[in-house]
C-alpha positions in Angstrom: 17.9 15.1 1.1 17.9 11.7 2.8 21.4 10.8 1.4 20.1 7.4 0.4 21.3 6.0 -2.9 18.7 4.6 -5.3 19.0 0.9 -5.8 17.2 -1.0 -8.5 16.6 -4.5 -7.3 14.8 -7.3 -9.1 12.0 -9.1 -7.3 13.9 -12.3 -6.5 16.8 -10.3 -5.0 14.4 -8.1 -3.0 13.4 -10.8 -0.6 16.6 -13.0 -0.7 18.4 -11.2 2.2 17.8 -8.9 5.1 17.9 -5.2 4.1 16.6 -2.0 5.5 14.1 -0.4 3.2 13.2 3.3 3.2 10.9 3.3 0.2 9.8 0.9 -2.5 8.7 2.5 -5.7 6.7 0.4 -8.2 6.4 1.8 -11.7 4.1 0.5 -14.4 2.6 2.2 -17.4 -0.3 -0.4 -17.5 -3.3 1.1 -15.6 -4.9 -2.3 -15.1 -1.7 -3.7 -13.6 -1.4 -0.6 -11.4 -4.9 -1.2 -10.0 -4.1 -4.9 -9.4 -0.9 -4.0 -7.6 -2.6 -1.3 -5.5 -5.5 -3.6 -4.6 -3.2 -6.6 -3.7 -1.0 -4.5 -1.5 -3.9 -2.7 0.3 -5.5 -6.1 0.9 -2.3 -7.2 2.8 -3.5 -4.8 5.5 0.0 -4.4 6.9 -0.3 -1.8 9.7 3.3 -0.7 9.4 3.3 0.4 5.8 1.7 3.1 3.7 0.8 2.5 0.1 0.1 5.6 -1.9 0.0 6.4 -5.6 2.3 9.4 -6.4 1.2 9.8 -9.9 -0.5 7.7 -12.6 2.5 5.4 -13.0 4.0 5.3 -9.5 3.1 3.4 -6.4 5.1 4.1 -3.3 5.5 1.8 -0.3 6.9 3.6 2.8 6.8 3.3 6.6 3.5 4.4 8.1 5.5 6.9 10.1 6.9 8.7 7.0 4.2 11.2 6.2 4.6 14.7 4.8 1.7 15.9 7.0 3.8 15.0 10.1 6.5 17.4 8.8 3.9 20.1 8.3 2.6 19.6 11.9 6.1 19.7 13.2 6.9 23.1 11.5 3.4 24.4 12.6 4.2 23.7 16.2 7.8 24.8 16.0 6.8 28.2 14.5 3.5 28.5 16.2 1.6 28.8 12.9 -2.1 28.7 12.3 -3.4 26.3 9.6 -4.4 29.2 7.4 -0.8 30.6 7.6 0.5 27.5 5.8 0.6 26.3 2.2 1.7 23.1 0.5 2.2 21.9 -3.0 1.3 18.4 -4.2 0.4 16.3 -7.1 -0.2 12.7 -5.9 -2.2 10.6 -3.5 0.8 10.6 -1.2 0.3 14.4 -0.8 -3.3 14.4 0.3 -2.7 14.3 4.1 -0.3 17.2 3.6 -2.7 19.2 1.4 -5.6 18.8 3.8 -3.5 19.9 6.8 -2.8 23.4 5.4 -5.0 26.4 4.7 -3.7 26.9 1.2 -3.3 23.6 -0.7 -1.9 24.2 -4.2 -2.0 21.3 -6.6 0.2 20.9 -9.7 -1.5 20.9 -13.1 0.0 17.5 -13.8 -1.9 15.9 -10.9 -4.7 13.4 -11.4 -8.2 14.8 -11.4 -9.0 13.3 -8.0 -6.1 15.2 -6.5 -6.9 18.5 -8.2 -10.3 18.6 -6.4 -8.3 19.1 -3.1 -6.5 22.2 -4.2 -7.5 25.8 -3.5 -5.4 26.7 -6.5 -4.1 24.7 -9.5 -0.7 25.9 -10.6 1.4 25.0 -13.6 3.0 21.6 -14.0 6.2 20.4 -12.3 8.1 20.9 -15.7 6.8 24.4 -16.1 8.1 25.7 -12.7 4.6 25.3 -11.1 5.9 25.8 -7.5 7.6 29.1 -8.4 4.5 30.2 -10.3 2.3 29.2 -7.3 4.5 31.1 -4.8 4.5 34.2 -6.9 0.8 34.2 -7.9 -1.1 32.5 -5.0 0.7 33.3 -1.8 0.4 36.7 -0.1 3.5 38.4 1.0 
């Protein structure tokens, strides 16, 4: 969609030269390490970046301006939609602003428990065609 190619860069190379970054994805399967990374990055208090978990193993660093909820608000204004006329699907912390900006938040079954509490409906997992199932079973025609 963004036409950006994925680049895997080791830590030393990451800061060795000027580069434009669109997203930095940190992946660890160690929960303690994830908590340490998350805490460290949040404590930097950089006003220009957003730090969100997008699953148990993933931590995303993006521009503060890159928010799914802004896309929702743009479409809402463009199409003159009411909040209760919109739905969104999500499974991670990075989806919370989007999920709370629509009338029908649908959360994937593979989401963390703290994300599931924000869903009006819980659909099947990503791997089990949860979006298709949610559209068919939870959205009125």
